C-alpha positions as CSV (number, residue, x, y, z in Angstrom):
1,M,-111.4,-7.2,98.0
2,S,-113.1,-9.9,96.0
3,G,-116.2,-11.6,97.3
4,H,-114.7,-15.0,97.9
5,S,-111.8,-13.3,99.7
6,K,-114.3,-11.7,102.1
7,W,-115.8,-15.1,102.8
8,A,-112.3,-16.5,103.4
9,T,-111.8,-13.7,105.9
10,I,-115.0,-14.6,107.7
11,K,-114.1,-18.2,107.7
12,R,-110.7,-17.4,109.1
13,A,-112.1,-15.4,111.9
14,K,-114.4,-18.2,113.0
15,G,-111.8,-20.9,112.5
16,A,-110.6,-20.7,116.1
17,A,-114.2,-21.2,117.3
18,D,-114.5,-24.3,115.2
19,A,-111.3,-25.7,116.6
20,K,-112.5,-25.1,120.2
21,R,-115.7,-27.0,119.5
22,G,-113.6,-30.0,118.7
23,K,-115.5,-30.6,115.4
24,I,-112.3,-30.2,113.4
25,F,-110.9,-33.5,114.6
26,S,-114.1,-35.3,113.7
27,V,-114.1,-33.8,110.2
28,I,-110.4,-34.7,109.6
29,S,-111.0,-38.2,111.0
30,K,-113.7,-38.8,108.4
31,D,-111.5,-37.4,105.7
32,L,-108.6,-39.7,106.7
33,T,-110.9,-42.7,106.6
34,L,-112.3,-41.9,103.2
35,A,-108.9,-41.1,101.7
36,A,-107.4,-44.3,103.0
37,R,-110.4,-46.3,101.8
38,E,-110.2,-44.9,98.3
39,G,-106.4,-44.8,97.8
40,G,-104.8,-47.0,100.5
41,G,-103.0,-46.2,103.7
42,D,-99.6,-45.2,102.3
43,P,-99.5,-41.4,102.0
44,A,-96.5,-41.6,99.6
45,M,-98.9,-43.3,97.1
46,N,-102.1,-41.5,98.0
47,P,-102.0,-37.7,97.4
48,R,-105.4,-37.1,99.1
49,L,-104.3,-38.9,102.2
50,R,-101.0,-37.0,102.2
51,T,-102.9,-33.7,102.1
52,V,-105.3,-34.7,104.9
53,I,-102.5,-35.8,107.1
54,A,-100.8,-32.4,106.6
55,K,-104.2,-30.8,107.7
56,A,-104.3,-33.1,110.8
57,K,-100.8,-32.0,111.7
58,S,-101.6,-28.3,111.4
59,A,-104.7,-28.9,113.6
60,N,-102.4,-30.6,116.2
61,M,-104.5,-33.8,115.9
62,P,-102.9,-36.6,118.0
63,L,-101.0,-39.2,115.9
64,D,-103.0,-42.0,117.5
65,N,-106.2,-40.5,116.2
66,V,-104.7,-40.1,112.7
67,D,-103.4,-43.7,112.7
68,R,-106.8,-45.1,113.9
69,A,-108.8,-43.2,111.3
70,I,-106.5,-44.4,108.5
71,K,-106.7,-48.0,109.7
72,K,-110.5,-47.8,109.7
73,G,-110.3,-46.8,106.0
74,T,-108.0,-49.6,105.1
75,G,-110.1,-52.2,107.0
76,E,-107.4,-52.9,109.7
77,L,-109.9,-51.6,112.3
78,P,-113.6,-51.9,112.2
79,G,-115.5,-48.7,111.4
80,V,-118.6,-47.2,109.8
81,T,-118.9,-46.5,106.1
82,Y,-119.0,-42.9,105.2
83,E,-120.5,-41.2,102.1
84,E,-119.6,-37.8,100.7
85,L,-122.6,-35.7,99.7
86,V,-123.2,-32.1,98.5
87,Y,-126.4,-30.2,99.1
88,E,-127.3,-26.9,97.4
89,G,-129.6,-24.2,98.7
90,Y,-130.3,-20.5,99.1
91,G,-130.1,-18.2,102.0
92,A,-131.7,-14.8,102.6
93,G,-131.4,-12.4,99.7
94,G,-130.9,-15.2,97.2
95,V,-127.4,-16.0,98.4
96,G,-126.2,-19.4,97.1
97,I,-125.0,-21.9,99.6
98,I,-123.2,-25.3,99.1
99,V,-123.0,-27.7,102.0
100,E,-120.5,-30.6,102.0
101,I,-121.4,-33.6,104.0
102,T,-119.6,-36.7,105.2
103,T,-122.0,-39.1,106.8
104,D,-122.8,-42.6,107.7
105,N,-126.6,-41.9,107.4
106,K,-127.7,-40.1,104.3
107,N,-131.3,-39.8,105.4
108,R,-130.4,-38.2,108.7
109,S,-128.1,-35.7,107.0
110,A,-130.6,-34.7,104.4
111,S,-133.3,-34.2,107.1
112,E,-131.0,-32.1,109.3
113,V,-129.8,-29.9,106.4
114,R,-133.4,-29.4,105.1
115,S,-134.7,-28.6,108.6
116,T,-131.8,-26.2,109.3
117,M,-132.4,-24.4,106.0
118,T,-136.1,-24.1,106.6
119,K,-135.8,-22.8,110.2
120,N,-133.2,-20.2,109.3
121,A,-134.6,-18.2,106.3
122,G,-133.2,-20.6,103.7
123,N,-134.4,-23.4,101.4
124,L,-132.9,-26.5,99.9
125,A,-132.5,-26.5,96.1
126,G,-132.2,-29.2,93.4
127,V,-129.0,-30.6,92.1
128,G,-127.2,-28.1,89.9
129,A,-129.4,-25.2,90.9
130,V,-126.6,-23.5,92.7
131,A,-123.4,-25.3,91.8
132,F,-123.0,-23.5,88.5
133,Q,-122.3,-20.3,90.5
134,F,-119.1,-21.9,91.9
135,D,-115.9,-23.4,90.7
136,R,-114.1,-26.2,92.5
137,K,-110.6,-25.0,93.4
138,G,-107.9,-25.5,95.9
139,Q,-107.9,-22.8,98.5
140,I,-105.1,-22.3,101.1
141,I,-105.1,-19.6,103.7
142,I,-101.7,-18.5,105.2
143,D,-101.0,-16.0,108.0
144,S,-99.1,-13.1,106.4
145,S,-96.7,-13.0,109.4
146,K,-95.4,-16.5,108.4
147,I,-94.0,-15.6,105.0
148,S,-93.4,-12.6,102.8
149,E,-95.6,-12.1,99.8
150,E,-92.7,-12.3,97.4
151,A,-91.4,-15.6,98.9
152,L,-94.9,-17.1,98.8
153,M,-95.3,-16.1,95.2
154,D,-92.0,-17.7,94.2
155,I,-93.1,-21.0,95.8
156,A,-96.8,-21.0,95.0
157,L,-96.7,-19.9,91.4
158,E,-94.0,-22.5,90.6
159,A,-96.2,-25.2,92.2
160,G,-99.4,-24.4,90.2
161,A,-101.1,-21.5,92.0
162,E,-103.2,-19.3,89.7
163,D,-104.0,-16.5,92.1
164,I,-102.5,-15.1,95.3
165,K,-104.4,-12.4,97.2
166,N,-102.9,-10.3,99.9
167,E,-105.7,-9.6,102.4
168,G,-103.5,-7.8,105.0
169,T,-103.6,-10.3,107.8
170,H,-103.4,-13.3,105.5
171,F,-102.8,-14.6,102.0
172,E,-105.4,-16.5,100.1
173,V,-103.8,-18.9,97.5
174,I,-106.1,-20.4,94.8
175,C,-105.2,-23.2,92.4
176,P,-106.9,-25.6,90.0
177,M,-107.9,-28.9,91.6
178,V,-105.3,-30.8,89.6
179,D,-102.5,-28.7,91.2
180,Y,-103.8,-28.8,94.8
181,D,-101.7,-31.7,95.9
182,S,-98.4,-30.4,94.4
183,L,-99.0,-27.0,95.8
184,S,-99.8,-28.4,99.3
185,Q,-96.7,-30.5,99.2
186,A,-94.5,-27.6,98.0
187,L,-95.7,-25.5,101.0
188,N,-95.2,-28.4,103.4
189,E,-91.7,-29.0,102.1
190,Q,-90.8,-25.4,102.9
191,N,-92.3,-25.7,106.4
192,I,-94.9,-23.0,105.6
193,E,-97.7,-23.3,108.1
194,T,-101.2,-23.0,106.7
195,E,-104.3,-21.8,108.6
196,S,-106.6,-23.8,106.3
197,S,-106.2,-25.9,103.2
198,E,-109.1,-27.4,101.3
199,L,-110.7,-28.1,98.0
200,A,-113.3,-25.4,98.2
201,Y,-116.2,-24.1,96.1
202,I,-115.1,-20.7,95.0
203,P,-117.9,-18.4,93.7
204,N,-117.9,-17.2,90.1
205,I,-121.2,-15.3,90.5
206,M,-121.5,-13.1,93.5
207,V,-124.7,-12.0,95.3
208,P,-124.3,-8.5,96.8
209,V,-125.5,-8.2,100.4
210,E,-125.6,-4.6,101.6
211,D,-128.1,-4.5,104.5
212,K,-127.3,-5.7,108.0
213,E,-130.4,-7.9,108.4
214,T,-129.8,-10.0,105.3
215,A,-126.2,-10.4,106.2
216,R,-127.2,-11.5,109.8
217,K,-129.6,-14.1,108.4
218,V,-127.2,-15.6,106.0
219,L,-124.3,-15.7,108.5
220,H,-126.7,-17.3,111.1
221,L,-127.8,-19.9,108.6
222,I,-124.2,-20.7,107.7
223,E,-123.3,-21.0,111.3
224,K,-126.2,-23.3,112.1
225,L,-125.3,-25.5,109.1
226,D,-121.7,-25.6,110.1
227,D,-122.7,-26.8,113.6
228,L,-124.3,-29.9,112.2
229,E,-122.3,-33.1,113.1
230,D,-122.1,-34.4,109.5
231,V,-121.2,-31.0,107.8
232,K,-117.7,-30.8,106.5
233,A,-117.8,-27.3,105.0
234,V,-120.2,-24.6,104.0
235,H,-119.6,-22.3,101.0
236,S,-121.4,-19.1,100.1
237,N,-121.3,-16.6,97.2
238,M,-122.3,-13.7,99.5
239,D,-120.6,-10.5,98.5
240,L,-120.7,-8.7,101.9
241,A,-120.5,-4.8,101.8
242,D,-117.3,-3.5,103.3
243,D,-119.0,-1.7,106.1
244,L,-120.8,-4.9,107.1
245,L,-117.6,-6.9,106.9
246,D,-116.1,-4.4,109.4
247,D,-119.0,-5.1,111.7
248,E,-118.4,-8.8,111.5
249,D,-114.7,-8.3,112.3
250,A,-115.5,-6.1,115.3
């Protein structure tokens, strides 16, 4: 199992907890507003908006919330101005971490990320210090009970997927950024339900973690970062040893 697939497995396991916290609606609302601001409120003419709307539907986000967030982006309703930022840093054991932020207060976000890193065995790094260890790709997670591997391959490869991994309980589909919208749309047209769908930072350099204490520190840091209000996503290049992954699943 590749390192980034292990991380996808961990993220999948904690996805339910994220949804219970209600943060997922906040993240999607900001994405809808940004997408509408940048490309207009018509999903037929705005691929990014179309993709975020699909994500909102899969999260069972109320249509009123979706409509309100879009109208804030188009200016039909008053709203705050959001910025998208990326912070880079290191966790215990030299594990690379990328934090995606959507915020209306850059100074607050920077302070919170820096403080969280410092308090949890991590440190913030300069621009580009960590990013070269990752590639920006589309990443889609699908429950393996929803579709057969053969059927998924037929649809996904035709729509631009470059890699499909069978991780037992789920499939991980990876594609170039330029094919992300067409792949998302192809799956949506076939009514294939996705557990998560995002433009992610996929590690190209893995950092092995083989002791339980380092793994605990890194996962704790990631969880604390993920809990921050302005954090959209946290990505790591931790290559967790199989026996430690089993512990996390237990």
